VOLO-169002 format. One record per residue (C-alpha): residue in three letters; x, y, z. Coordinates in pm, 1 decimal, decimal comma, padded with zeros to 6 digits. Each point is the difference from the previous one (the first is absolute). Example, Ala and Ser with C-alpha at 12.3 -4.5 7.8 and 13.67 -1.06 7.14 Angstrom:
2
VEXDO res     east    north       up
VEXDO ALA  01230,0 -00450,0  00780,0
VEXDO SER  00137,0  00344,0 -00066,0
% end
This chain:
529
VEXDO res     east    north       up
VEXDO UNK -02919,9  01072,1 -00495,0
VEXDO UNK  00112,9 -00169,2 -00266,6
VEXDO UNK  00035,1 -00399,6  00036,0
VEXDO UNK  00345,0 -00158,4 -00020,5
VEXDO UNK  00101,3 -00272,7 -00167,0
VEXDO UNK -00135,3  00026,6 -00296,4
VEXDO UNK  00155,4 -00197,6 -00290,6
VEXDO UNK  00180,5  00287,4 -00146,7
VEXDO UNK  00211,7  00007,2 -00348,5
VEXDO UNK  00337,6  00043,3  00041,4
VEXDO UNK -00012,1  00332,2 -00138,3
VEXDO UNK -00262,9  00107,9  00231,4
VEXDO UNK  00255,1 -00128,3  00263,4
VEXDO UNK  00256,1  00170,1 -00091,5
VEXDO UNK -00164,3  00353,6 -00039,6
VEXDO UNK -00145,6 -00027,1  00354,6
VEXDO UNK  00299,9 -00155,8  00149,8
VEXDO UNK  00302,4  00192,9 -00140,8
VEXDO UNK -00069,3  00283,1 -00271,6
VEXDO UNK -00284,0  00187,5  00228,5
VEXDO UNK  00249,6  00030,8  00287,1
VEXDO UNK  00226,7  00145,0 -00205,8
VEXDO UNK -00242,7  00227,8 -00165,0
VEXDO UNK -00119,9  00109,3  00296,5
VEXDO UNK  00328,6  00110,0  00198,7
VEXDO UNK  00162,0  00320,0 -00074,8
VEXDO UNK  00320,6 -00009,0 -00234,8
VEXDO UNK  00312,5 -00001,5  00194,4
VEXDO UNK  00037,7 -00273,8  00364,2
VEXDO UNK  00099,3  00204,9  00331,1
VEXDO UNK  00310,2 -00181,2  00130,7
VEXDO UNK -00004,5 -00136,2  00314,1
VEXDO UNK -00280,3 -00060,0  00320,6
VEXDO UNK -00091,5 -00286,4  00145,7
VEXDO UNK -00306,1 -00201,2 -00118,2
VEXDO UNK -00155,8 -00225,8  00296,4
VEXDO UNK -00242,1 -00289,0 -00134,2
VEXDO UNK -00202,3 -00160,3  00265,8
VEXDO UNK -00116,7 -00384,0 -00058,7
VEXDO UNK -00188,2 -00270,2  00219,1
VEXDO UNK  00279,1 -00311,3 -00028,8
VEXDO UNK  00389,4  00006,4  00080,9
VEXDO UNK  00207,9 -00197,1 -00236,9
VEXDO UNK  00160,1 -00339,1  00147,7
VEXDO UNK  00253,3  00094,4 -00234,6
VEXDO UNK  00199,8  00324,2 -00158,5
VEXDO UNK  00068,9 -00205,1 -00293,9
VEXDO UNK -00250,4 -00185,5 -00206,8
VEXDO UNK  00286,7 -00248,0 -00113,9
VEXDO UNK -00109,9 -00305,3  00187,6
VEXDO UNK -00394,7  00149,6  00124,8
VEXDO UNK -00181,7  00163,7 -00295,5
VEXDO UNK -00235,4  00098,7  00289,0
VEXDO UNK -00180,8  00344,8 -00155,5
VEXDO UNK  00106,5  00158,8  00317,4
VEXDO UNK  00367,3 -00123,3 -00047,7
VEXDO UNK -00020,4  00106,4 -00395,0
VEXDO UNK -00110,1  00334,4  00061,0
VEXDO UNK  00272,1  00116,0  00208,3
VEXDO UNK  00281,9 -00215,1 -00188,6
VEXDO UNK -00046,1  00142,6 -00309,0
VEXDO UNK  00095,0  00311,1  00114,9
VEXDO UNK  00333,5 -00131,5  00099,3
VEXDO UNK  00073,8 -00252,4 -00215,4
VEXDO UNK -00045,4 -00026,6 -00377,0
VEXDO UNK -00083,7 -00288,9 -00265,9
VEXDO UNK  00119,0 -00022,8 -00356,4
VEXDO UNK -00310,1  00160,6 -00182,1
VEXDO UNK -00260,7  00222,4  00093,1
VEXDO UNK -00338,8 -00030,6 -00188,3
VEXDO UNK -00196,8  00306,7 -00134,2
VEXDO UNK -00426,5  00014,9  00005,8
VEXDO UNK -00007,6 -00226,3 -00284,1
VEXDO UNK  00237,3 -00286,8  00183,5
VEXDO UNK  00255,4  00112,1 -00260,2
VEXDO UNK  00341,6 -00100,3  00143,1
VEXDO UNK  00234,6  00320,1  00033,6
VEXDO UNK  00392,7  00028,0  00148,5
VEXDO UNK  00094,6  00028,3  00341,0
VEXDO UNK  00264,5 -00222,7  00135,6
VEXDO UNK  00048,6 -00123,4 -00373,0
VEXDO UNK  00040,9  00239,3 -00226,9
VEXDO UNK -00085,0 -00248,2 -00322,6
VEXDO UNK -00107,1 -00368,1 -00062,1
VEXDO UNK -00062,6 -00285,5 -00225,3
VEXDO UNK -00173,7 -00321,1 -00034,1
VEXDO UNK  00114,2 -00260,9 -00206,7
VEXDO UNK -00225,1 -00124,9 -00258,0
VEXDO UNK -00061,8 -00310,9  00161,5
VEXDO UNK -00100,1  00148,7  00358,6
VEXDO UNK  00262,0 -00143,7  00170,3
VEXDO UNK  00246,1  00264,1  00051,8
VEXDO UNK -00040,6  00342,0  00149,5
VEXDO UNK  00338,7  00255,4 -00061,5
VEXDO UNK  00020,7  00282,8  00221,4
VEXDO UNK  00233,2  00319,1 -00038,8
VEXDO UNK  00026,1  00137,5  00370,9
VEXDO UNK  00013,8  00392,2  00018,8
VEXDO UNK  00364,7  00111,3  00152,0
VEXDO UNK  00067,3  00171,8  00213,4
VEXDO UNK -00222,5 -00083,5  00275,7
VEXDO UNK  00115,1 -00038,1  00390,9
VEXDO UNK -00222,9 -00182,3  00285,7
VEXDO UNK -00066,0  00215,0  00273,1
VEXDO UNK  00352,7 -00078,4  00150,5
VEXDO UNK  00194,0  00080,0 -00248,5
VEXDO UNK  00038,3 -00389,9 -00164,2
VEXDO UNK  00003,3  00010,9 -00387,2
VEXDO UNK -00363,0 -00142,9 -00168,6
VEXDO UNK  00125,6 -00294,5 -00216,8
VEXDO UNK -00138,4 -00306,7 -00207,6
VEXDO UNK  00105,2 -00244,6  00335,4
VEXDO UNK -00292,0  00215,2  00198,4
VEXDO UNK -00232,1 -00130,5 -00276,5
VEXDO UNK  00102,2 -00348,7  00028,5
VEXDO UNK -00016,0 -00028,2  00313,7
VEXDO UNK -00373,0  00174,9  00062,3
VEXDO UNK -00152,1 -00191,7 -00264,1
VEXDO UNK  00133,1 -00382,8  00101,9
VEXDO UNK -00083,4  00107,0  00366,8
VEXDO UNK -00336,5  00117,2 -00093,4
VEXDO UNK -00010,0 -00321,8 -00211,5
VEXDO UNK  00048,3 -00174,0  00326,7
VEXDO UNK -00162,1  00113,4  00258,5
VEXDO UNK -00235,1  00283,7 -00097,7
VEXDO UNK -00381,3 -00066,6  00049,7
VEXDO UNK -00013,5  00052,6 -00403,4
VEXDO UNK  00310,2 -00075,9 -00121,8
VEXDO UNK -00106,0 -00368,3 -00011,6
VEXDO UNK -00228,1  00086,3 -00284,2
VEXDO UNK  00128,2  00352,7 -00170,2
VEXDO UNK  00354,4 -00160,1  00004,4
VEXDO UNK -00094,6 -00398,9 -00034,2
VEXDO UNK  00195,7  00002,4 -00311,8
VEXDO UNK  00286,3  00181,1  00034,9
VEXDO UNK  00334,4 -00244,6 -00041,8
VEXDO UNK  00255,6  00276,5  00085,8
VEXDO UNK  00059,2  00378,6 -00026,1
VEXDO UNK  00374,6  00001,6 -00177,6
VEXDO UNK  00187,4  00364,5  00072,0
VEXDO UNK  00269,1 -00010,0 -00313,8
VEXDO UNK  00107,1  00380,3  00123,4
VEXDO UNK -00137,7  00235,6  00301,9
VEXDO UNK -00233,1  00197,8 -00229,6
VEXDO UNK -00140,9 -00338,6 -00126,7
VEXDO UNK -00279,4 -00242,9  00109,0
VEXDO UNK -00104,6 -00278,9 -00165,6
VEXDO UNK -00363,7 -00197,7  00140,8
VEXDO UNK  00039,4 -00380,3 -00128,1
VEXDO UNK -00304,2 -00178,0 -00042,5
VEXDO UNK -00087,2 -00376,3 -00000,3
VEXDO UNK -00377,4  00080,1 -00188,1
VEXDO UNK -00123,1  00346,7 -00119,7
VEXDO UNK -00189,5  00199,3  00291,9
VEXDO UNK -00216,9  00273,0 -00213,6
VEXDO UNK -00064,0  00175,2  00330,0
VEXDO UNK  00318,0  00105,9  00128,2
VEXDO UNK  00103,1  00301,0 -00242,4
VEXDO UNK -00317,0  00144,3  00245,5
VEXDO UNK  00127,0 -00113,4  00285,8
VEXDO UNK  00328,3  00195,4  00098,3
VEXDO UNK -00082,5  00305,2  00174,1
VEXDO UNK  00161,4  00125,3  00326,2
VEXDO UNK -00278,7 -00135,7  00224,5
VEXDO UNK -00066,1 -00334,4 -00203,2
VEXDO UNK  00374,6 -00099,3 -00039,0
VEXDO UNK  00247,7  00227,2  00166,6
VEXDO UNK  00363,5  00004,1 -00038,8
VEXDO UNK  00161,1 -00013,9  00332,1
VEXDO UNK  00345,0  00004,3  00095,4
VEXDO UNK  00171,0 -00330,3 -00024,1
VEXDO UNK  00245,9  00106,9  00198,7
VEXDO UNK -00176,7  00123,5  00273,8
VEXDO UNK -00197,7 -00362,6  00017,5
VEXDO UNK  00365,2 -00180,7 -00041,2
VEXDO UNK -00003,2 -00411,9  00068,6
VEXDO UNK -00303,0  00064,6  00321,3
VEXDO UNK -00318,1 -00155,6 -00015,4
VEXDO UNK -00170,1  00334,6 -00220,0
VEXDO UNK -00338,5 -00026,0  00250,3
VEXDO UNK  00227,7  00112,1  00305,1
VEXDO UNK  00186,6  00269,7 -00209,9
VEXDO UNK  00012,5  00344,1  00199,5
VEXDO UNK -00107,1  00137,7 -00380,5
VEXDO UNK -00331,0 -00087,5  00091,4
VEXDO UNK -00040,2  00201,3  00323,1
VEXDO UNK  00225,7  00280,7 -00169,7
VEXDO UNK  00080,3  00014,9 -00353,3
VEXDO UNK  00277,1  00110,4 -00196,1
VEXDO UNK -00153,9  00077,7 -00411,1
VEXDO UNK  00055,7  00192,9 -00272,2
VEXDO UNK -00324,9  00173,3 -00011,3
VEXDO UNK -00086,3  00405,0  00022,7
VEXDO UNK -00013,4 -00070,0  00402,4
VEXDO UNK  00235,0 -00107,4  00270,3
VEXDO UNK -00134,9 -00176,0  00328,5
VEXDO UNK  00023,8  00207,8  00314,3
VEXDO UNK -00160,9 -00178,0  00237,0
VEXDO UNK -00301,1 -00273,3  00126,0
VEXDO UNK -00182,7  00084,3  00310,2
VEXDO UNK -00218,3 -00306,7  00066,2
VEXDO UNK -00327,7  00022,4  00059,4
VEXDO UNK  00016,1  00407,9 -00144,3
VEXDO UNK  00206,0  00083,5 -00347,5
VEXDO UNK  00241,7 -00047,6 -00217,4
VEXDO UNK  00188,2  00329,3 -00132,5
VEXDO UNK  00192,0  00015,4 -00339,8
VEXDO UNK  00232,1  00289,8 -00062,4
VEXDO UNK  00070,3  00119,0 -00383,8
VEXDO UNK  00291,4 -00140,3 -00155,6
VEXDO UNK  00224,6  00252,4 -00104,1
VEXDO UNK  00176,2 -00215,6 -00240,9
VEXDO UNK -00241,4 -00147,5 -00199,6
VEXDO UNK  00062,1 -00121,2 -00319,4
VEXDO UNK -00335,4  00193,3 -00165,4
VEXDO UNK  00122,4  00405,8 -00032,8
VEXDO UNK -00226,6  00202,8  00227,6
VEXDO UNK -00222,1 -00219,5  00168,5
VEXDO UNK -00114,3 -00045,2  00280,9
VEXDO UNK -00130,3  00319,6  00070,5
VEXDO UNK -00089,3 -00074,5  00359,3
VEXDO UNK  00228,9 -00012,5  00279,2
VEXDO UNK -00165,0 -00295,2  00203,7
VEXDO UNK -00274,6 -00185,6 -00002,6
VEXDO UNK -00221,9 -00139,7  00307,9
VEXDO UNK -00183,5 -00304,9  00009,4
VEXDO UNK -00220,3  00016,0  00320,0
VEXDO UNK -00156,4 -00333,1  00074,6
VEXDO UNK -00370,9  00052,6  00162,5
VEXDO UNK -00235,7 -00303,6  00067,3
VEXDO UNK -00311,2  00190,7  00039,1
VEXDO UNK -00149,1  00146,6 -00324,8
VEXDO UNK -00189,4  00231,6  00200,0
VEXDO UNK  00336,0  00153,2  00102,9
VEXDO UNK  00140,2 -00008,7 -00304,0
VEXDO UNK -00313,8  00225,7 -00148,0
VEXDO UNK  00078,8  00214,0  00278,8
VEXDO UNK  00400,8  00033,0 -00122,2
VEXDO UNK -00108,5  00099,6 -00373,4
VEXDO UNK -00258,9  00268,9  00137,2
VEXDO UNK  00164,8  00159,5  00251,4
VEXDO UNK  00346,5  00037,4 -00220,4
VEXDO UNK  00184,4 -00240,1  00212,3
VEXDO UNK  00053,3 -00222,8 -00288,9
VEXDO UNK  00085,3  00119,7 -00393,9
VEXDO UNK -00135,7 -00345,2 -00191,2
VEXDO UNK -00247,8 -00254,4  00245,2
VEXDO UNK -00045,5 -00326,1 -00154,4
VEXDO UNK -00229,1 -00302,8  00172,9
VEXDO UNK -00248,6  00287,9  00128,7
VEXDO UNK -00311,6 -00055,8  00159,9
VEXDO UNK -00232,2 -00033,5 -00322,9
VEXDO UNK -00313,1  00169,3  00177,6
VEXDO UNK  00183,5  00298,9  00036,2
VEXDO UNK  00087,9  00066,9 -00382,6
VEXDO UNK -00284,0  00181,9 -00042,6
VEXDO UNK  00042,2  00291,1  00261,2
VEXDO UNK  00399,8 -00017,8 -00074,1
VEXDO UNK -00060,8  00101,3 -00332,4
VEXDO UNK -00206,9  00259,7  00076,6
VEXDO UNK  00297,9  00177,6  00155,1
VEXDO UNK  00194,9  00222,2 -00294,0
VEXDO UNK  00324,2 -00110,7  00095,6
VEXDO UNK  00012,2 -00349,9 -00058,6
VEXDO UNK -00050,6 -00236,0 -00322,1
VEXDO UNK -00094,0 -00344,6 -00091,8
VEXDO UNK  00268,8 -00234,0 -00174,7
VEXDO UNK -00225,4 -00303,2 -00058,0
VEXDO UNK  00218,8 -00139,3 -00345,5
VEXDO UNK -00045,6 -00354,6 -00088,8
VEXDO UNK  00275,0 -00229,7  00136,6
VEXDO UNK  00014,4 -00243,2 -00271,8
VEXDO UNK  00345,6 -00068,1  00094,6
VEXDO UNK -00135,9 -00180,6  00344,4
VEXDO UNK -00332,7 -00041,8 -00122,5
VEXDO UNK -00118,0 -00085,4  00401,4
VEXDO UNK -00334,5 -00183,2  00068,3
VEXDO UNK -00146,1 -00121,1  00309,0
VEXDO UNK -00048,8 -00421,9 -00035,8
VEXDO UNK -00166,5 -00273,6  00250,3
VEXDO UNK  00240,9 -00271,0 -00015,5
VEXDO UNK -00160,9 -00366,9  00123,5
VEXDO UNK  00228,3 -00189,5  00189,1
VEXDO UNK -00106,3 -00320,7 -00217,6
VEXDO UNK  00201,3 -00277,6  00205,3
VEXDO UNK -00295,1  00097,8  00244,5
VEXDO UNK -00237,8 -00275,5 -00044,8
VEXDO UNK -00306,1  00209,6 -00045,4
VEXDO UNK  00169,6  00257,1 -00210,2
VEXDO UNK  00117,8 -00264,1 -00212,8
VEXDO UNK -00310,1 -00080,1 -00149,2
VEXDO UNK -00049,8  00263,6 -00271,1
VEXDO UNK -00400,6  00073,0  00046,2
VEXDO UNK  00090,5  00108,9  00356,2
VEXDO UNK  00233,8  00258,0 -00136,5
VEXDO UNK -00280,3  00108,8 -00295,8
VEXDO UNK -00225,7  00036,4  00279,6
VEXDO UNK  00190,0  00217,0  00229,2
VEXDO UNK  00067,5  00203,7 -00331,9
VEXDO UNK -00387,6  00025,9 -00027,7
VEXDO UNK  00006,9  00142,8  00344,3
VEXDO UNK  00167,2  00272,2 -00063,8
VEXDO UNK -00151,5  00318,6 -00125,8
VEXDO UNK  00400,2  00146,7 -00158,8
VEXDO UNK -00251,6  00330,7 -00109,1
VEXDO UNK -00024,3  00023,6  00415,9
VEXDO UNK  00364,9  00031,4  00023,0
VEXDO UNK  00060,8  00212,9 -00335,0
VEXDO UNK -00262,1  00278,5  00169,5
VEXDO UNK  00061,5 -00022,2  00373,2
VEXDO UNK  00355,6 -00116,7  00073,7
VEXDO UNK  00169,4  00167,7 -00302,9
VEXDO UNK -00295,5  00274,2 -00019,1
VEXDO UNK -00052,8 -00063,2 -00354,7
VEXDO UNK  00415,0  00069,5 -00059,4
VEXDO UNK  00009,1 -00321,4 -00167,0
VEXDO UNK -00099,6 -00309,1 -00239,7
VEXDO UNK -00161,1 -00312,7  00000,6
VEXDO UNK  00307,7 -00281,5 -00097,6
VEXDO UNK -00132,1 -00228,8 -00219,9
VEXDO UNK  00281,7 -00185,0 -00109,6
VEXDO UNK  00363,6 -00029,5  00166,1
VEXDO UNK  00137,3  00154,0 -00323,7
VEXDO UNK -00051,6  00364,2 -00004,3
VEXDO UNK -00207,1  00081,7 -00275,4
VEXDO UNK  00185,6  00326,1 -00115,1
VEXDO UNK  00219,9 -00328,2 -00122,6
VEXDO UNK -00285,0 -00044,8 -00229,7
VEXDO UNK  00175,0 -00237,1 -00262,0
VEXDO UNK -00005,5 -00279,6  00238,0
VEXDO UNK -00314,0  00082,6  00237,8
VEXDO UNK -00280,1 -00233,5  00022,3
VEXDO UNK -00235,0  00055,4  00275,7
VEXDO UNK -00221,0 -00299,8 -00140,6
VEXDO UNK -00022,2 -00199,6  00288,5
VEXDO UNK -00029,0  00206,1  00289,8
VEXDO UNK -00334,5  00001,7  00032,8
VEXDO UNK -00079,5 -00004,0  00346,5
VEXDO UNK -00278,3  00288,8  00095,4
VEXDO UNK -00102,3  00082,8  00321,9
VEXDO UNK -00274,9 -00258,9  00054,6
VEXDO UNK -00073,3 -00087,3  00384,4
VEXDO UNK -00263,1 -00328,1 -00124,2
VEXDO UNK  00256,3 -00120,7 -00215,8
VEXDO UNK  00270,1 -00020,8  00276,3
VEXDO UNK -00229,1 -00179,1  00228,0
VEXDO UNK -00089,4 -00216,5 -00290,6
VEXDO UNK  00270,1 -00142,5 -00052,6
VEXDO UNK  00167,3 -00022,9  00320,1
VEXDO UNK -00265,3 -00226,3  00085,7
VEXDO UNK  00057,0 -00192,9 -00318,3
VEXDO UNK  00383,3  00008,5  00093,6
VEXDO UNK -00125,6 -00189,0  00357,3
VEXDO UNK  00019,9  00275,0  00181,6
VEXDO UNK -00367,8  00066,5  00180,0
VEXDO UNK -00064,4  00243,9  00244,3
VEXDO UNK  00009,7 -00132,8  00395,5
VEXDO UNK -00198,6  00098,9  00273,3
VEXDO UNK  00194,7  00339,3  00051,3
VEXDO UNK -00041,6  00073,4 -00361,6
VEXDO UNK  00377,6 -00026,6 -00096,6
VEXDO UNK  00105,5 -00245,3 -00238,5
VEXDO UNK  00382,6  00014,5  00066,0
VEXDO UNK  00263,0  00274,5  00144,8
VEXDO UNK  00310,5  00116,7 -00184,1
VEXDO UNK  00318,5  00204,4  00133,5
VEXDO UNK  00048,9  00326,3 -00235,4
VEXDO UNK  00321,7  00141,3 -00008,0
VEXDO UNK  00043,7  00374,1 -00156,7
VEXDO UNK  00302,7  00197,7 -00160,3
VEXDO UNK  00033,9  00313,4  00239,1
VEXDO UNK -00194,3  00263,5 -00144,3
VEXDO UNK -00325,0  00201,5  00088,0
VEXDO UNK -00207,1 -00099,0 -00305,7
VEXDO UNK  00132,6 -00358,2  00009,9
VEXDO UNK -00099,2 -00018,3  00389,0
VEXDO UNK -00321,4  00191,9 -00114,0
VEXDO UNK -00031,6 -00254,9 -00270,8
VEXDO UNK  00055,0 -00324,3  00259,6
VEXDO UNK -00308,4  00158,4  00235,4
VEXDO UNK -00193,5  00023,6 -00297,1
VEXDO UNK  00035,1 -00381,2 -00071,0
VEXDO UNK -00035,7 -00116,2  00317,1
VEXDO UNK -00337,1  00155,5  00041,2
VEXDO UNK -00091,7 -00109,6 -00409,0
VEXDO UNK  00112,8 -00357,5  00069,1
VEXDO UNK -00212,0 -00004,9  00336,1
VEXDO UNK -00293,5  00001,5 -00221,8
VEXDO UNK  00019,7 -00292,3 -00143,7
VEXDO UNK  00131,6 -00186,7  00344,1
VEXDO UNK  00392,7  00008,5 -00070,7
VEXDO UNK  00126,6  00140,1  00351,9
VEXDO UNK  00344,8  00207,3 -00046,3
VEXDO UNK  00290,7  00067,3  00257,7
VEXDO UNK  00190,3  00283,1 -00110,5
VEXDO UNK  00372,3 -00001,5  00054,7
VEXDO UNK  00165,2  00333,3  00040,9
VEXDO UNK  00355,0  00050,8 -00005,8
VEXDO UNK  00287,8  00200,9 -00104,6
VEXDO UNK  00182,9 -00059,0 -00368,2
VEXDO UNK  00228,2 -00231,3  00123,0
VEXDO UNK -00224,3 -00230,1  00221,9
VEXDO UNK -00256,9  00021,9 -00382,1
VEXDO UNK  00250,6 -00155,2 -00210,0
VEXDO UNK  00082,8 -00242,6  00241,8
VEXDO UNK -00333,0 -00129,6  00027,3
VEXDO UNK -00070,2  00037,9 -00329,0
VEXDO UNK  00344,3 -00131,4 -00153,6
VEXDO UNK  00141,4 -00246,2  00252,5
VEXDO UNK -00162,7 -00093,9  00274,5
VEXDO UNK -00330,7  00013,7 -00211,4
VEXDO UNK -00225,4  00084,5  00273,8
VEXDO UNK -00263,7  00112,5 -00228,5
VEXDO UNK -00329,4 -00130,3 -00132,2
VEXDO UNK -00105,7  00312,6 -00212,1
VEXDO UNK  00231,8  00299,4 -00074,1
VEXDO UNK -00021,0  00344,1 -00125,3
VEXDO UNK  00260,7  00049,8 -00193,3
VEXDO UNK  00173,2  00366,1 -00177,9
VEXDO UNK  00205,7 -00130,7 -00330,3
VEXDO UNK  00138,8  00199,0 -00273,7
VEXDO UNK -00100,1 -00159,2 -00326,4
VEXDO UNK  00261,1  00181,3 -00123,8
VEXDO UNK  00110,0  00101,3 -00384,6
VEXDO UNK -00023,1 -00403,2 -00132,8
VEXDO UNK -00150,4 -00250,3  00113,0
VEXDO UNK  00274,5 -00248,4  00008,5
VEXDO UNK  00124,2  00210,6  00251,1
VEXDO UNK -00314,3  00166,0  00206,4
VEXDO UNK -00217,3 -00315,4 -00065,7
VEXDO UNK  00145,3 -00310,8 -00008,7
VEXDO UNK  00135,1  00033,5  00357,3
VEXDO UNK -00358,4 -00053,4  00135,6
VEXDO UNK -00063,6 -00277,3 -00156,5
VEXDO UNK  00384,1 -00157,7  00009,0
VEXDO UNK  00020,8 -00348,9  00130,9
VEXDO UNK  00347,5  00058,1  00037,3
VEXDO UNK -00099,7  00192,7  00295,7
VEXDO UNK -00082,5 -00288,3  00196,5
VEXDO UNK  00310,0 -00200,6 -00022,4
VEXDO UNK  00217,7  00325,1 -00011,9
VEXDO UNK -00218,9  00245,4  00300,9
VEXDO UNK  00077,7  00364,7 -00106,7
VEXDO UNK -00190,9  00307,7  00077,1
VEXDO UNK -00267,0  00095,9 -00240,0
VEXDO UNK -00002,6 -00285,7 -00181,7
VEXDO UNK -00330,1 -00228,8 -00018,6
VEXDO UNK -00110,2  00027,5  00365,4
VEXDO UNK -00276,2 -00237,5 -00104,1
VEXDO UNK  00197,2 -00291,7 -00041,2
VEXDO UNK -00150,0  00000,4 -00334,4
VEXDO UNK  00133,4 -00315,5 -00221,5
VEXDO UNK -00096,4 -00086,4 -00333,9
VEXDO UNK  00226,8 -00121,5 -00219,4
VEXDO UNK -00203,4  00102,7 -00283,5
VEXDO UNK  00029,7  00358,8  00056,8
VEXDO UNK  00373,5 -00023,2  00104,0
VEXDO UNK  00067,2 -00140,3 -00402,2
VEXDO UNK -00193,4  00258,7 -00104,9
VEXDO UNK  00228,4  00256,7  00178,2
VEXDO UNK  00288,5 -00133,9 -00119,6
VEXDO UNK -00101,2  00018,8 -00338,8
VEXDO UNK -00081,6  00374,0  00031,3
VEXDO UNK  00317,5  00073,0  00187,2
VEXDO UNK  00199,3 -00117,0 -00323,6
VEXDO UNK -00245,8  00082,3 -00255,6
VEXDO UNK  00125,7  00246,0 -00251,3
VEXDO UNK -00309,7  00006,5 -00225,2
VEXDO UNK -00221,2  00226,2  00136,7
VEXDO UNK -00335,2 -00094,9 -00123,9
VEXDO UNK  00089,1 -00372,6  00132,3
VEXDO UNK  00112,9  00193,3  00380,9
VEXDO UNK -00405,2  00165,0 -00022,5
VEXDO UNK -00122,5 -00368,4 -00059,9
VEXDO UNK  00186,9 -00130,6  00284,1
VEXDO UNK -00050,5  00238,0  00240,6
VEXDO UNK -00389,8 -00004,1 -00092,0
VEXDO UNK -00032,6 -00360,9  00084,6
VEXDO UNK  00141,7  00048,5  00330,3
VEXDO UNK -00232,2  00241,1  00083,7
VEXDO UNK -00304,5 -00227,0 -00090,0
VEXDO UNK  00194,8 -00248,9  00225,2
VEXDO UNK  00067,4  00204,5  00292,2
VEXDO UNK -00324,0  00137,4 -00043,7
VEXDO UNK -00204,2 -00356,2  00020,2
VEXDO UNK  00207,6 -00139,9  00321,8
VEXDO UNK  00036,8  00365,7  00169,3
VEXDO UNK  00303,8 -00091,4  00228,5
VEXDO UNK -00030,8  00401,5  00020,5
VEXDO UNK -00313,1  00290,7 -00006,7
VEXDO UNK  00117,3  00308,4 -00164,4
VEXDO UNK -00147,0  00246,5  00167,9
VEXDO UNK  00060,5  00381,9 -00041,4
VEXDO UNK  00284,9  00220,0 -00165,4
VEXDO UNK  00249,0  00176,0  00280,2
VEXDO UNK  00050,8  00345,4 -00048,9
VEXDO UNK  00341,6  00012,2  00066,6
VEXDO UNK  00078,8  00281,3 -00217,8
VEXDO UNK -00305,4  00248,8  00202,1
VEXDO UNK  00242,7  00288,9  00125,9
VEXDO UNK -00094,0  00313,1  00114,7
VEXDO UNK  00286,9  00257,4 -00040,1
VEXDO UNK  00052,7  00397,2  00113,2
VEXDO UNK -00039,2  00166,6 -00328,0
VEXDO UNK  00316,2  00145,1  00056,5
VEXDO UNK  00120,7 -00372,7 -00112,6
VEXDO UNK  00085,1 -00007,9 -00334,8
VEXDO UNK  00167,4 -00336,7 -00201,6
VEXDO UNK -00152,0 -00184,6  00271,4
VEXDO UNK -00021,6 -00295,0 -00347,0
VEXDO UNK  00334,5 -00038,1 -00240,7
VEXDO UNK -00049,4 -00358,4 -00082,7
VEXDO UNK -00221,5 -00245,7 -00015,4
VEXDO UNK  00053,3 -00113,3  00336,4
VEXDO UNK -00190,6  00249,2  00175,2
VEXDO UNK  00029,4 -00075,6  00385,9
VEXDO UNK  00357,6 -00187,7 -00061,9
VEXDO UNK  00113,8  00282,3 -00252,8
VEXDO UNK  00322,0  00141,3  00102,3
VEXDO UNK -00099,9  00378,7  00118,5
VEXDO UNK  00286,8  00147,1 -00207,4
VEXDO UNK -00259,5  00270,5 -00216,0
VEXDO UNK -00190,5  00064,5  00330,7
VEXDO UNK  00021,7  00374,1  00141,3
VEXDO UNK -00180,9  00224,7  00190,6
VEXDO UNK -00106,2  00311,2 -00100,4
VEXDO UNK  00113,7  00304,4  00252,4
VEXDO UNK -00277,2  00074,1  00206,4
VEXDO UNK -00185,5  00357,7 -00028,2
% end
């Protein structure tokens, strides 16, 4: 089994993610049928409008569309926008919108929906304060033209307009009420290839083919059923027995056995949009963990290779910087030098003033983790690893809402294992990990550590508007050097979110860089033999 998540060149990504899938498929797609996909986590919302959690994105993008989509080289392609121009000063983005598009309830799609979607996400979206921080207004000179007017340049903006990241929702469904309480969150209306039909909580979501989709000839399948199964072993069983056509979040230990079956294939495309990784976040408001030498000691006490080899069964890689390696121009791992060294960890803890007591313990910490089998296993490993250096770890279990409350509002943790998408640009995916605005204005997925470094904040502010790529790269490298030394967050390993096993009858699984958050419009099922 090849190791996943190598630092792939974009050309290789294109071949593995998209071209190969089409090259192996029969020439003519088959119409009809139901595709059943099994995943571990149930969404909290069916539209990723104000919560871009991965599970939300994966369903949302099949129902609700963005202005653009992206090819394997991250070049923008038309979707709800048919063309666009950017002013020389980078302050105006003018989009011509696709005409004749209707929402699933029959209402016309127009520039008013673009305006509402962007301004609401700027105010309430978890990444809106960063992605859209420079958005001043949205002009709508006519129903099919939208102009984003910025107060400062945002060089990353053109890469952020996908269906999953910045979906365009129907303004009429939200009205003047609180968008967070809108029924559109649970029964969404969109413009996409599939129409929401049913959500049975704790069980499944059913989507049906949009017969009036603006793109002729698709989608091919009649229905998509997305089932929620928490037990990874049960997910493996579902794909093995043919109960499911696509399986995600399955038990990694089962991969070898499953791929011996000629009826199954592995889709291990690198998800360069999400760039998911696991991180150990330190609550720096804890007086003990406020000391950098204690954080360094904990890092030295952790064997990250054990996590890669035994938790992820070698289907992941070490992460040596918060910025993903695939963004090579910005990458700098020079200050993340915390090799596994128990003796060094003990020495640092002694020097920091926390000697072992009579019972062998130095101090105790509470460890939380985002729900998921691999995160739980990582937590159990960390408890054992830190016990070896005299740190008692109490693991706090809970569902996703409990985790989010502990990590971001109640702050009932000392150490936190989080899974975060580093995304397509550091201003969007990495800044939020360290952004001190998350202290004053708490939002989920933003700065659980409560790290506060004005120099880092300022460098992020500069990079967010810098149009000179060389200067921008230098700013990101300086940020990595600072947070590598101070270590409020310790990068652990890549999280293989795009790892899927599917039936060989399934074709067209990926048709854009979005992978699991693709729209399934080109998906089809080969007839059974």
